[in-house]
C-alpha positions as CSV (number, residue, x, y, z in Angstrom):
1,M,35.8,-2.7,17.9
2,E,38.1,-4.9,15.8
3,A,40.8,-5.8,18.3
4,Q,42.1,-5.3,21.8
5,Y,45.4,-6.4,23.3
6,P,46.4,-8.0,25.6
7,G,42.7,-8.3,26.6
8,P,39.4,-6.5,26.6
9,V,39.6,-3.0,28.1
10,G,36.2,-3.5,29.7
11,G,33.1,-1.4,29.8
12,D,30.8,-0.5,26.9
13,E,32.7,-1.3,23.7
14,H,30.2,0.6,21.6
15,M,30.7,3.7,23.7
16,L,34.5,3.2,23.5
17,A,34.4,2.9,19.7
18,E,32.4,6.1,19.6
19,L,35.0,7.9,21.6
20,M,37.7,6.6,19.3
21,L,35.8,7.7,16.2
22,P,34.5,11.2,17.0
23,D,32.4,13.5,14.9
24,Q,33.8,15.1,11.8
25,T,36.7,12.7,11.5
26,H,36.2,12.7,7.7
27,L,37.1,16.4,7.5
28,R,40.7,15.8,8.5
29,A,43.4,13.3,7.5
30,Q,44.5,12.9,11.1
31,D,43.2,13.6,14.5
32,W,44.2,13.0,18.1
33,T,41.9,12.5,21.1
34,I,42.3,11.9,24.8
35,F,39.7,10.4,27.1
36,F,39.6,8.7,30.4
37,L,38.4,5.3,31.6
38,H,37.1,5.0,35.2
39,K,37.6,1.5,36.5
40,D,36.5,0.1,39.9
41,G,38.7,-1.9,42.2
42,A,37.3,-5.3,41.3
43,E,37.8,-4.7,37.6
44,E,41.4,-3.5,38.3
45,E,42.3,-6.7,40.1
46,E,40.9,-8.8,37.4
47,N,42.7,-6.9,34.7
48,Q,45.9,-7.1,36.7
49,E,45.8,-10.9,36.9
50,E,45.0,-11.2,33.2
51,G,47.9,-9.0,32.2
52,E,50.6,-10.1,34.5
53,E,52.4,-12.1,31.9
54,G,52.7,-9.4,29.2
55,A,53.4,-6.6,31.6
56,G,56.4,-7.9,33.5
57,A,58.9,-5.8,31.7
58,V,58.0,-2.6,33.4
59,G,58.1,-3.2,37.1
60,K,60.7,-0.7,38.2
61,E,60.5,1.5,35.2
62,K,57.3,2.7,36.5
63,K,59.2,4.9,38.9
64,K,57.7,7.7,37.0
65,K,54.8,9.3,38.6
66,K,51.9,11.0,36.9
67,K,52.3,13.7,34.4
68,R,50.4,15.9,32.1
69,R,47.8,15.4,29.5
70,R,47.4,16.3,25.9
71,N,44.9,17.7,23.4
72,E,42.2,15.5,22.1
73,V,40.8,15.7,18.6
74,V,37.3,14.6,17.7
75,D,35.8,14.5,14.2
76,E,33.1,12.5,12.5
77,G,34.5,9.5,10.7
78,E,32.5,8.8,7.5
79,G,34.5,6.0,6.0
80,E,33.4,2.4,5.4
81,E,33.4,-0.4,7.9
82,G,37.0,0.7,8.2
83,E,36.0,3.4,10.6
84,E,35.1,0.6,13.0
85,A,38.6,-0.8,12.6
86,E,39.5,0.2,16.0
87,A,42.6,-1.2,17.6
88,G,43.2,-0.7,21.3
89,A,46.6,-1.4,22.7
90,E,47.0,-1.1,26.4
91,A,50.3,0.2,27.6
92,D,51.6,-0.2,31.1
93,R,48.2,-0.7,32.7
94,E,49.0,-3.4,35.1
95,D,52.5,-2.1,35.8
96,V,51.4,1.3,36.6
97,D,49.0,-0.1,39.1
98,E,52.2,-1.3,40.9
99,E,53.7,2.1,40.4
100,D,50.7,3.8,42.0
101,E,51.0,1.6,45.1
102,D,54.6,2.5,45.4
103,D,53.8,6.2,45.1
104,D,51.2,6.0,47.8
105,S,53.6,4.5,50.2
106,S,56.4,6.9,49.4
107,D,56.9,10.4,50.7
108,D,55.5,11.8,47.5
109,E,52.6,14.1,48.3
110,S,52.0,14.8,44.7
111,S,51.4,11.2,43.9
112,D,49.2,10.8,46.9
113,S,47.2,13.7,45.9
114,D,46.6,12.1,42.6
115,S,45.7,8.7,43.6
116,T,45.0,8.1,47.2
117,S,41.3,8.9,47.4
118,S,39.8,5.9,48.9
119,S,36.7,6.0,46.8
120,D,38.4,6.9,43.5
121,P,40.7,4.4,41.8
122,P,43.3,5.9,39.5
123,L,42.2,6.9,36.0
124,V,43.2,5.1,32.9
125,Y,44.3,7.6,30.4
126,V,43.7,6.9,26.7
127,L,45.6,8.4,23.8
128,N,43.8,7.9,20.5
129,L,44.9,8.5,16.9
130,V,42.4,8.6,14.1
131,N,43.5,8.5,10.5
132,T,41.4,8.9,7.4
133,K,42.6,7.6,4.0
134,T,40.6,8.3,0.8
135,D,39.7,5.3,-1.2
136,P,37.3,5.7,-4.1
137,S,36.5,2.0,-4.0
138,H,34.6,2.4,-0.8
139,K,31.1,3.6,-0.9
140,R,31.8,6.6,1.4
141,G,35.1,7.3,-0.4
142,A,37.3,6.9,2.6
143,V,38.5,4.4,5.3
144,V,38.8,5.6,8.8
145,K,40.8,3.6,11.5
146,A,41.7,4.5,15.0
147,M,44.2,3.1,17.5
148,A,44.5,3.9,21.1
149,I,47.0,3.3,24.0
150,C,45.6,2.9,27.5
151,T,48.0,3.8,30.3
152,R,48.3,5.0,33.9
153,H,50.9,7.5,32.7
154,S,49.5,11.0,32.6
155,F,52.4,12.0,30.3
156,L,50.8,9.8,27.6
157,H,51.6,12.3,24.9
158,I,55.0,10.7,24.6
159,Y,53.4,7.8,22.9
160,K,52.4,9.8,19.8
161,P,55.3,8.7,17.6
162,L,54.7,5.1,18.3
163,L,51.0,5.4,17.5
164,L,51.7,7.1,14.2
165,L,54.0,4.2,13.1
166,A,51.7,1.5,14.5
167,L,48.5,2.8,12.9
168,E,50.2,3.1,9.5
169,K,51.3,-0.5,9.9
170,Y,47.8,-1.5,10.8
171,F,46.4,0.1,7.6
172,E,48.9,-2.0,5.7
173,N,48.4,-5.2,7.7
174,P,45.3,-5.1,10.1
175,S,46.4,-8.0,12.4
176,M,46.7,-8.6,16.1
177,G,50.5,-8.8,15.6
178,V,50.7,-5.0,15.1
179,L,49.0,-4.4,18.5
180,E,51.2,-7.0,20.2
181,E,54.4,-5.4,18.8
182,L,53.3,-2.0,20.0
183,Y,52.3,-3.3,23.4
184,E,55.7,-5.0,23.9
185,A,57.5,-1.9,22.8
186,V,55.9,0.5,25.2
187,N,56.2,-1.9,28.1
188,A,59.9,-2.3,27.4
189,M,60.5,1.4,28.0
190,D,63.3,1.8,30.5
191,L,62.7,4.4,33.2
192,S,65.3,3.2,35.6
193,L,67.7,6.1,34.8
194,I,65.1,8.7,35.8
195,P,65.4,9.7,39.5
196,R,62.4,9.5,41.8
197,L,62.0,12.9,43.4
198,N,60.2,13.5,46.7
199,T,57.5,16.1,47.2
200,W,59.8,19.0,48.0
201,E,62.3,18.2,45.3
202,R,59.5,18.2,42.7
203,R,58.2,21.5,43.9
204,V,61.7,23.0,43.9
205,L,62.3,21.7,40.3
206,Q,58.9,23.1,39.2
207,S,59.7,26.5,40.7
208,S,63.0,26.8,38.7
209,D,64.2,27.1,35.1
210,A,67.7,25.9,36.0
211,K,68.6,23.2,33.5
212,D,71.0,21.3,35.8
213,L,68.9,21.2,39.0
214,F,69.3,17.8,40.7
215,L,71.7,16.7,38.0
216,E,73.6,14.9,40.7
217,K,70.7,12.4,41.0
218,F,71.0,11.5,37.3
219,E,74.7,11.2,37.6
220,G,74.3,8.8,40.6
221,L,71.9,6.6,38.7
222,V,74.1,6.5,35.6
223,A,77.2,5.6,37.7
224,Q,75.2,2.9,39.4
225,R,74.0,1.5,36.1
226,M,77.6,1.6,34.6
227,A,78.9,-0.2,37.7
228,E,76.2,-2.9,37.3
229,D,76.8,-3.3,33.6
230,G,80.6,-3.1,33.9
231,T,80.5,-0.2,31.4
232,E,83.7,1.7,30.6
233,L,83.7,5.3,31.8
234,Q,84.2,6.5,28.3
235,Q,80.7,5.3,27.3
236,L,79.0,7.9,29.5
237,Q,78.2,9.9,26.4
238,R,76.4,7.0,24.7
239,P,72.6,7.8,24.3
240,N,71.5,5.1,26.7
241,Y,73.7,6.5,29.5
242,G,73.7,10.2,28.6
243,L,72.8,12.9,31.1
244,P,69.8,15.1,30.2
245,R,70.4,18.6,28.8
246,D,67.5,19.8,31.0
247,T,66.7,17.9,34.2
248,H,63.0,18.9,33.9
249,E,62.8,16.3,31.2
250,A,64.6,13.0,30.9
251,T,64.9,11.1,27.6
252,T,64.6,7.4,27.2
253,H,64.4,5.4,24.1
254,V,61.9,2.8,22.8
255,S,62.8,0.4,20.0
256,Y,59.9,-0.2,17.6
257,S,60.1,-1.8,14.2
258,G,63.9,-1.5,14.3
259,T,63.8,2.2,15.0
260,S,65.0,3.8,18.3
261,I,62.4,6.5,19.2
262,P,63.3,9.1,21.8
263,M,60.7,9.5,24.6
264,P,60.9,12.7,26.7
265,I,59.7,11.9,30.2
266,P,58.8,14.8,32.5
267,T,60.8,14.5,35.7
268,S,58.5,16.3,38.1
269,P,54.9,15.7,37.1
270,L,52.1,17.4,39.0
271,P,48.6,16.1,39.8
272,E,45.9,17.1,37.3
273,T,48.5,17.7,34.6
274,V,47.8,15.3,31.7
275,G,49.3,15.4,28.3
276,D,51.0,18.3,26.4
277,F,48.7,21.3,26.6
278,S,49.5,25.0,26.6
279,L,48.4,27.5,29.1
280,L,49.8,30.2,26.9
281,K,47.4,29.3,24.1
282,L,44.5,29.3,26.6
283,L,45.5,32.7,27.9
284,T,45.9,34.2,24.5
285,T,42.6,32.9,23.3
286,F,40.6,34.7,25.9
287,S,42.9,37.6,26.9
288,V,43.3,39.2,23.5
289,P,39.5,39.9,22.8
290,H,39.1,41.1,26.4
291,A,42.0,43.5,26.1
292,T,41.0,44.9,22.7
293,S,37.3,45.2,23.3
294,P,36.2,44.5,26.9
295,V,32.6,43.3,27.2
296,P,31.0,43.1,30.7
297,F,29.4,39.9,31.7
298,S,25.6,40.2,31.4
299,N,24.9,37.8,34.2
300,P,27.3,38.6,37.0
301,H,27.6,36.0,39.8
302,P,29.2,36.3,43.2
303,H,31.3,33.2,42.7
304,L,32.6,34.2,39.3
305,T,32.8,37.9,38.8
306,T,34.8,38.7,41.8
307,S,36.1,42.0,40.4
308,G,32.8,43.1,38.9
309,P,31.2,42.6,35.5
310,L,34.6,43.3,33.8
311,T,36.4,40.6,35.7
312,H,39.1,39.1,33.5
313,P,37.8,36.0,31.7
314,I,40.7,33.8,32.9
315,I,39.8,34.8,36.5
316,V,36.1,33.9,35.8
317,L,37.2,30.5,34.5
318,L,39.4,30.0,37.6
319,N,36.5,30.9,39.9
320,A,34.1,28.6,38.0
321,L,36.5,25.7,38.3
322,L,37.1,26.4,42.0
323,T,33.4,26.7,42.8
324,Q,32.6,23.6,40.8
325,K,30.5,25.1,38.1
326,R,29.4,23.3,34.9
327,I,31.9,24.5,32.2
328,I,31.7,24.0,28.5
329,F,34.4,24.8,25.9
330,L,32.8,25.3,22.6
331,G,34.9,25.0,19.4
332,H,32.6,25.3,16.4
333,N,34.4,24.5,13.2
334,L,37.6,24.0,15.2
335,P,39.6,20.8,15.4
336,S,38.5,18.8,18.4
337,S,42.1,18.6,19.5
338,L,42.1,22.3,20.3
339,V,38.9,21.9,22.3
340,G,40.3,19.0,24.3
341,E,43.6,20.8,24.9
342,S,41.6,23.8,26.4
343,V,39.8,21.4,28.7
344,L,43.0,19.9,29.9
345,A,44.7,23.3,30.3
346,A,41.8,24.5,32.4
347,C,42.1,21.6,34.7
348,S,45.8,22.2,35.3
349,L,45.1,26.0,35.6
350,A,42.8,25.5,38.6
351,S,44.8,22.7,40.2
352,G,48.2,24.3,40.3
353,G,49.5,20.9,41.3
354,L,47.8,21.4,44.7
355,L,44.1,20.8,44.2
356,R,42.6,17.7,42.6
357,G,39.3,16.5,41.3
358,F,39.1,18.5,38.1
359,T,40.6,15.9,35.7
360,R,38.4,13.1,37.0
361,H,35.3,15.1,36.1
362,S,36.5,16.4,32.8
363,F,35.5,15.3,29.3
364,P,38.0,16.7,26.7
365,Y,35.5,15.9,24.0
366,T,31.8,14.9,24.0
367,D,28.9,15.1,21.7
368,L,25.1,15.4,21.8
369,S,24.6,11.7,22.1
370,K,26.3,11.7,25.5
371,I,24.8,14.9,26.9
372,E,22.5,13.1,29.3
373,E,25.4,11.3,30.9
374,L,27.3,14.5,31.0
375,L,24.5,16.5,32.8
376,R,24.5,13.9,35.6
377,V,28.1,14.8,36.5
378,P,28.3,17.7,39.0
379,G,30.8,20.4,38.2
380,F,32.0,19.0,34.9
381,V,34.5,20.5,32.4
382,A,33.7,19.4,28.9
383,G,34.7,20.2,25.3
384,V,32.2,20.2,22.4
385,T,32.2,21.3,18.8
386,N,28.4,21.3,18.2
387,P,27.0,24.9,18.4
388,V,23.7,23.7,19.6
389,V,25.2,23.2,23.1
390,G,25.9,26.9,23.3
391,M,22.2,27.7,22.9
392,K,21.1,25.4,25.8
393,E,21.9,27.6,28.8
394,G,20.4,25.1,31.1
395,W,23.2,22.7,30.3
396,W,26.1,24.8,31.5
397,D,27.0,27.6,33.9
398,L,29.9,29.0,32.0
399,L,30.4,28.8,28.2
400,C,33.9,29.4,26.9
401,D,33.7,30.0,23.1
402,L,37.1,29.2,21.6
403,S,36.0,30.6,18.2
404,T,35.3,34.1,19.5
405,G,37.5,34.2,22.6
406,R,34.5,35.2,24.7
407,M,32.9,33.7,27.8
408,R,29.2,33.7,28.8
409,I,27.6,33.1,32.2
410,S,24.3,31.3,31.9
411,A,21.2,33.3,32.8
412,Q,20.0,30.0,34.5
413,I,23.0,29.6,36.8
414,E,22.0,28.7,40.3
415,P,21.8,31.9,42.4
416,L,23.7,32.3,45.6
417,S,20.9,31.9,48.2
418,P,20.8,32.0,51.1
419,I,23.7,34.4,51.8
420,P,26.6,32.4,53.1
421,E,27.7,33.0,56.7
422,G,31.1,34.2,55.6
423,V,29.6,36.9,53.4
424,R,27.2,38.0,56.2
425,F,30.2,38.2,58.6
426,F,31.7,41.0,56.6
427,Q,28.4,42.8,56.4
428,N,28.7,43.4,60.1
429,P,29.9,47.0,60.7
430,A,32.6,45.7,63.0
431,H,34.2,43.7,60.1
432,H,33.2,45.9,57.2
433,P,35.9,46.6,54.6
434,T,37.1,50.1,54.2
435,P,37.1,51.9,50.8
436,G,40.5,53.2,49.8
437,P,43.6,52.3,47.8
438,A,43.7,48.8,49.2
439,L,40.2,48.1,48.0
440,G,39.7,46.3,44.6
441,G,38.8,48.6,41.8
442,G,36.3,46.1,40.7
443,A,36.0,44.3,44.0
444,G,32.7,42.7,43.3
445,G,32.9,40.7,46.4
446,I,33.0,43.8,48.6
447,S,30.5,45.9,46.7
448,A,28.3,42.8,46.8
449,I,28.6,42.6,50.6
450,A,27.5,46.2,50.9
451,A,24.4,45.6,48.7
452,A,23.7,42.0,49.3
453,G,20.4,42.5,51.1
454,A,18.6,44.1,48.2
455,S,19.8,42.2,45.1
456,L,22.1,39.4,46.0
457,S,23.0,38.1,42.6
458,A,23.5,41.5,41.0
459,G,25.1,43.1,44.1
460,L,27.6,40.3,44.7
461,G,28.4,40.3,41.0
462,G,30.1,43.6,41.5
463,S,27.7,46.2,40.4
464,G,28.0,48.3,43.5
465,S,30.0,51.5,43.6
466,L,32.0,50.9,46.7
467,G,34.8,49.0,45.0
468,I,35.0,51.5,42.1
469,M,35.3,54.4,44.6
470,G,38.3,52.6,46.1
471,G,40.2,52.5,42.8
472,G,42.3,49.6,44.0
473,D,42.4,45.8,43.6
474,A,41.3,44.1,46.8
475,T,41.4,40.6,45.4
476,G,44.8,41.1,43.8
477,D,43.5,39.5,40.6
478,Q,44.0,42.5,38.4
479,A,47.6,42.9,39.4
480,F,48.0,39.1,39.0
481,M,46.6,39.0,35.5
482,A,48.7,42.1,34.5
483,G,51.8,40.2,35.7
484,V,50.8,37.0,33.8
485,L,50.1,39.0,30.6
486,K,53.4,40.8,31.0
487,A,55.2,37.4,31.2
488,V,53.5,36.3,28.0
489,E,54.5,39.5,26.2
490,E,58.1,39.1,27.4
491,R,58.0,35.5,26.2
492,Q,59.1,34.1,29.5
493,G,57.6,30.7,28.4
494,E,55.1,28.1,29.5
495,G,57.0,27.3,32.6
496,A,56.9,30.8,34.0
497,V,53.1,31.1,33.3
498,R,52.4,27.8,35.1
499,R,54.5,28.9,38.1
500,K,52.4,32.1,38.4
501,F,49.1,30.2,38.4
502,R,50.6,27.6,40.9
503,R,51.4,30.5,43.3
504,W,47.9,31.9,42.7
505,V,46.3,28.7,43.8
506,L,48.7,28.3,46.8
507,R,47.8,31.9,47.8
508,F,44.1,31.2,47.4
509,T,44.3,28.2,49.7
510,R,46.1,30.2,52.4
511,L,43.6,33.0,52.1
512,A,40.8,30.4,52.5
513,A,42.5,29.1,55.6
514,G,42.7,32.6,57.1
515,F,39.1,33.3,56.1
516,E,37.9,30.2,58.0
517,E,39.9,31.1,61.1
518,V,38.4,34.6,61.1
519,V,34.9,33.6,60.3
520,Y,34.5,30.2,61.9
521,G,37.3,30.3,64.5
522,A,39.3,27.3,63.0
523,S,40.3,25.9,59.7
524,L,40.7,22.3,58.4
525,L,43.2,23.7,55.9
526,V,45.9,24.4,58.5
527,V,47.9,22.2,60.8
528,A,49.4,24.6,63.4
529,P,53.1,24.4,64.0
530,T,54.2,22.5,67.2
531,G,56.3,25.4,68.4
532,G,59.4,24.9,70.6
533,V,61.7,27.3,68.6
534,G,61.0,30.6,70.4
535,E,58.5,33.4,70.0
536,G,59.8,34.3,66.6
537,G,58.4,31.1,65.2
538,A,54.9,31.6,66.7
539,G,52.1,32.1,64.2
540,H,51.0,30.5,61.0
541,G,49.0,31.2,57.8
542,Y,48.9,34.1,55.4
543,V,50.6,37.4,56.2
544,W,48.9,40.7,55.7
545,A,50.6,44.1,56.1
546,S,47.8,45.5,58.2
547,A,44.6,44.4,60.0
548,Q,42.4,46.5,57.7
549,G,44.1,45.1,54.6
550,K,43.3,41.6,56.0
551,V,39.6,42.5,56.3
552,N,39.5,44.1,52.9
553,E,41.1,41.1,51.2
554,L,39.1,38.5,53.0
555,A,35.9,40.4,52.3
556,A,36.7,40.6,48.6
557,N,37.3,36.9,48.4
558,A,34.5,35.8,50.7
559,A,32.0,34.7,48.1
560,R,34.4,32.5,46.1
561,I,35.9,31.0,49.2
562,E,32.5,30.1,50.5
563,G,31.8,28.6,47.1
564,W,35.0,26.6,47.1
565,R,34.3,25.2,50.6
566,L,31.4,23.2,49.2
567,T,33.3,21.4,46.5
568,R,35.1,18.1,46.1
569,S,38.4,19.9,45.5
570,Y,38.1,21.5,48.9
571,Y,37.5,18.2,50.7
572,N,40.2,16.5,48.7
573,F,42.6,19.2,49.7
574,V,41.7,18.8,53.4
575,R,42.4,15.1,53.1
576,D,45.6,15.7,51.3
577,M,46.8,18.2,53.9
578,A,46.1,15.7,56.7
579,A,47.8,12.9,54.8
580,S,50.9,14.9,54.0
581,Y,51.5,16.3,57.5
582,P,53.3,13.1,58.8
583,R,55.8,13.4,55.9
584,R,56.5,17.1,56.6
585,R,60.1,17.6,57.8
586,V,59.6,20.9,59.6
587,K,56.7,20.9,62.0
588,S,57.9,23.3,64.7
589,V,57.3,26.4,62.5
590,D,55.3,27.5,59.5
591,L,58.1,28.1,57.0
592,Q,55.8,30.0,54.6
593,F,54.6,32.2,57.4
594,C,58.2,33.1,58.5
595,C,59.3,33.7,54.9
596,D,56.3,35.9,54.3
597,R,57.0,38.0,57.3
598,L,60.5,38.7,56.2
599,A,59.5,39.4,52.6
600,K,56.2,41.4,53.2
601,L,56.6,43.2,56.5
602,R,58.9,45.9,57.8
603,L,59.9,44.3,61.1
604,G,61.9,45.8,63.9
605,G,65.1,44.2,65.2
606,V,63.5,42.1,67.9
607,E,60.7,40.8,65.7
608,S,62.9,40.0,62.7
609,G,65.6,38.5,65.0
610,G,63.1,36.1,66.5
611,T,61.9,35.1,63.0
612,Y,65.5,34.5,61.7
613,L,66.4,32.4,64.8
614,A,63.3,30.4,64.5
615,L,64.1,29.5,60.9
616,C,67.8,28.8,61.7
617,G,66.7,26.5,64.6
618,A,64.2,24.6,62.5
619,V,66.1,24.1,59.3
620,N,69.2,22.0,59.6
621,T,69.1,18.7,57.7
622,E,69.2,18.2,54.0
623,D,65.5,17.3,53.9
624,E,64.6,20.4,56.0
625,I,66.5,22.6,53.6
626,G,64.7,21.0,50.7
627,E,61.4,21.9,52.3
628,L,62.6,25.5,52.9
629,L,63.6,25.8,49.2
630,A,60.3,24.5,48.1
631,V,58.6,27.2,50.1
632,I,60.9,29.9,48.9
633,G,60.6,28.8,45.3
634,N,56.8,29.1,45.5
635,G,56.6,32.3,47.5
636,V,53.4,34.2,47.3
637,W,54.8,37.7,47.8
638,G,55.6,40.4,45.2
639,D,53.9,42.4,42.5
640,D,52.1,39.4,41.1
641,F,49.4,40.0,43.6
642,G,49.6,43.7,44.0
643,G,51.5,43.2,47.3
644,G,54.9,44.7,46.4
645,V,56.2,47.2,49.0
646,G,59.5,49.0,48.7
647,L,62.5,47.6,50.5
648,G,62.4,49.7,53.6
649,K,64.7,49.8,56.6
650,G,63.6,47.8,59.6
651,S,64.1,49.7,62.8
652,G,66.8,47.4,63.8
653,G,68.6,47.3,60.5
654,G,67.8,43.7,60.0
655,G,64.1,43.7,59.5
656,G,62.3,42.2,56.6
657,G,62.0,44.2,53.5
658,G,59.3,44.4,50.9
659,S,59.4,42.6,47.6
660,G,60.6,43.8,44.4
661,S,64.3,44.3,44.8
662,G,67.5,42.3,45.1
663,G,67.9,38.6,44.7
664,G,67.0,38.6,41.1
665,M,65.1,35.8,39.4
666,M,68.1,34.9,37.3
667,G,65.8,33.3,34.8
668,Q,65.4,30.4,37.3
669,G,62.0,31.1,38.8
670,R,61.4,32.7,42.2
671,M,64.6,32.5,44.1
672,D,64.5,35.9,45.7
673,G,63.4,34.4,49.0
674,L,67.1,33.9,49.9
675,F,67.6,37.6,49.6
676,Y,65.2,38.3,52.5
677,L,67.0,35.6,54.5
678,G,70.2,37.3,53.6
679,L,69.1,40.6,55.1
680,G,69.6,38.9,58.5
681,L,73.3,39.2,57.8
682,F,73.0,42.9,58.6
683,H,71.0,42.4,61.8
684,P,72.4,44.2,64.9
685,S,72.5,41.0,66.9
686,L,75.6,38.9,66.4
687,E,73.7,35.8,67.3
688,V,71.2,36.4,64.5
689,R,73.9,37.3,62.0
690,E,75.9,34.2,62.6
691,G,72.8,32.0,62.8
692,V,71.7,33.3,59.4
693,A,75.2,32.8,58.0
694,G,75.1,29.2,59.2
695,L,71.7,28.6,57.6
696,L,72.8,30.2,54.3
697,G,75.9,28.1,54.4
698,R,73.9,24.9,54.7
699,V,71.7,26.1,51.8
700,R,74.8,26.9,49.8
701,E,76.0,23.3,50.1
702,H,72.7,21.7,49.3
703,E,72.4,20.2,45.8
704,A,69.4,22.4,44.9
705,G,70.3,25.3,47.3
706,R,73.4,26.1,45.3
707,H,71.2,27.3,42.4
708,F,69.2,29.5,44.8
709,W,72.5,30.8,46.2
710,G,73.6,31.8,42.7
711,G,70.7,34.2,42.5
712,V,71.3,36.3,45.6
713,G,73.8,38.6,44.1
714,R,77.1,40.0,45.4
715,F,75.4,42.2,48.0
716,V,74.4,39.1,50.0
717,E,77.4,37.0,49.1
718,G,79.8,39.7,50.3
719,A,77.9,40.1,53.6
720,W,77.9,36.3,54.1
721,E,81.6,36.1,53.6
722,R,82.2,38.9,56.1
723,V,80.1,37.3,58.7
724,V,81.6,33.9,58.2
725,R,85.1,35.3,58.3
726,G,84.4,37.2,61.5
727,R,82.8,34.2,63.1
728,D,85.8,32.0,62.2
729,M,88.2,34.6,63.6
730,R,86.2,35.0,66.8
731,V,86.1,31.2,67.3
732,A,89.8,30.9,66.6
733,Q,90.5,33.6,69.1
734,Q,88.3,32.0,71.8
735,Q,90.1,28.7,71.3
736,G,93.4,30.4,71.5
737,D,92.4,32.2,74.7
738,E,91.1,29.0,76.2
739,G,94.4,27.2,75.3
740,A,96.4,30.0,76.8
741,A,94.3,29.9,80.0
742,G,94.6,26.1,80.2
743,G,98.4,26.3,79.7
């Protein structure tokens, strides 16, 4: 380790240098790696005091929260002493500590989820660049140098252009001045023109592709800055005051070595999302071989192969992450950056912005020299390039081979014994799932339940015939993956794929809550609504079309839900739910429950009317509307989960319909929830019609709601206009009659 600025990073410097100079570096001219530093509270305070002077520039710019992470590259550096020429520049470390404290006290649930665990201080993210330059004068023929930036920003991939320039300068002039200049540049980054979104606004933004969503917030900050600086209105188009073309990402600029470098900052970062990975790449890697030549898993496990031995590899990976298995990504002869990117993508895949604990126990790259430390970590996710690891089945539970696009379940994986109570519950004849169209075609969980007594591991893995006889998809995973792959084929983009997996995780947590209430009588995953809005708002949790469908789906998911209930992500989620409840704007009803009823069930006039009135009574203020839009934008209904039912008539003409029609996505994510609210405009009750019209009117005036309103179509718009016009005429007539009577 040659130099560190503004002070020592701390920890084992030899280990840090090894991480910065990974194996096989000499094979490539340039490599990127990402790794994480875990710091305890005492060390944090000490570092904060030491760095206060050099870090004062960032204070409020740290309004940004955490973001995503990026691929790491690891290769063996065989240069000269030059390969030890490691320069570590710390960026924003102390300031981001301040940012995290602000986040914790704000109403931002995402930030809390990422950093409020009392026992886990925030991670330090490290972006590392390794360059190899050939030099015949050196005995190994090359000089290898690495430079890293340490930051609390999970969107650390934005620093890549700066590292490229800085490391090139360091090759030319290896001095502390290069590090100091880089440090000052990154800490001078101005984030004050990026709005600070609350939990619901972030979720709304993540659920939509609209490029001008919440543009008003940017305009307000720009106007405020112009007023403070006395800037003329005409200068609005100048780069430092320009509005973003896409509000999902704001651009600021950093001046380094006389060059202004644009820095794209994600506006609505999610927990467990670090760097600039690609879920599309991860999907393609493992889906194409499975689609062209399916190979059944030779060691099925109840937690993993929930749809039988031919469970889709991505679902197996999701299950492994949720049930805290030891996962290895092997990339033999592949750049270590690809391996690290896969690890980071997997963490985001299982988190969905809701669950946490994956990133903290991930290792985007490691090698054999650190395997002992790795094996001491429960439920890790690690990337390696050495094929020896693939031969050691005792080291991992699931091996994801990036070279072949195949996954392997270890023969030495810990068996499921004894049978969990939730699985035994559905073995009871009174709660036994029924074969039929609603049963998963490969519903390993159900077939396992039927045969669990004889051979638990094989039976629960899905080798039974009950699920095959059903010919359906009890877990909904097959329909879900079909929808995901269709989105990939249609090139809907990275955002659309991430939204689908986010809804999958949300649905899974709600299924788990329903499972606990059925099996154990109560759930820590649910805070029941307070009520007070009429019978229509009574109820909470996931909505099933029938009681038998509920039994079938819970039985199919029993094994993996029981597996998840023993993991750190489960306990983190329980804590996060409890911590977020005080910040919830609507507590009288379960908004998701009400929206699900309207979207998934065929309700009669009385039932649907009660649900509509409950929503209208609970959602009035701007914040309450924002919470409703967040729920609608992340709705868990539709064909993604095999739950689509045709739009049928409710017996009262105003009942909820099924999913799959009307409302259109409009290329803006899931916005069809307003369509189901709009059906209330045709309800036989005048009170319901006018109540729904008032609610939709409030949504229409909301800064984000107007984008949802634009997706409802003329069918709902026309009905809304008729109801509002009729209401205004009726009110005017009543006022006229009262005036005449008074006269």
